[in-house]
N, C-alpha and C positions, 0 to 999 in steps of 0.2 A: 504494499500499499504506499502511496506518495501523497503526501498533503501539502498543497500549496497555499501559502498565506500571503496576505497583502491586500491590494485592490483587486481581486481576482474574479469577483462576481460582477455580471452585467458588462462584461467588456468582450464576450465571445470567446471566452477561455475554453469552455466545454467543446465548442464547435471547432475551435482550433486544434484541441487535443484529438478528437475524433479524425480530422482531416490528417494530421501528422501520423496518427497511428496507421494509417493505410500504407505508409512508407517502410514500416517495420514489421518483423515477424513476431507480433504480439497479440494478445487477446485481452479482454477486460472490458471496464467501464469507467466513466467519470461521472461525478455529480457534485452538486453544491451540498455544502454542509450548512447547519443552521447557524454556526458561529462566524460565517462569512468566508470560510475557507473553501477550496475545492479538493475533493479527494479522488485519486485515481487508484484503481485496482488494476493491476497489469501482471499478466502471466507471459513468460517466454524465457529465452536464455537470458542469463545476466547481462551480457553485452548488448543485446537488442534492446533490454529494458533501460539501461544505463543511457544508450544512445537516444531513446525516445524521451526520457525525462531531460536530458541535455538539451535536445532540440525544442521540446516544448518551454523549457525555462528560459532558453535563449530568445525564442519567438516572443514569448510574453515578458520579457525582462522588465519592461516598464511598469508592470503591475505586480510582479512577484517580489515579495520582501524576503521570504524563507521557504526552503524545500525540505521536508522532513520524510525520510524513506524508513519503512519498517519491513523487513523481509520475513515472509512466512512461507510455510509449505504451499505449493501450488494446489488449487482445488481441482484443476483438470476438467472442470465443467463448463468453462466460459468458451464461447465461439464468437469471433469478430470483436469489434470494439464499438461500444454503444454509449449512449448518453442516457443516464438514469435521472428521473425526476423524483 
């Protein structure tokens, strides 16, 4: 799980994440959190996840203040990359 904090809601962050995810061999989802952060749950090879997080952080750098990653065992049941509401 990756949590992006800053001014990340209302700026197209989730749509940008979904668009960028198509360039990487990953699956998962992105959603807004009630505290104003955005959470991305991402599965794939570590290098692909790191590259995705770096690309998203770079693209949205004007809005991201902090990126926190928490590694967990893959669930294995996700397909594609979606926006959850």
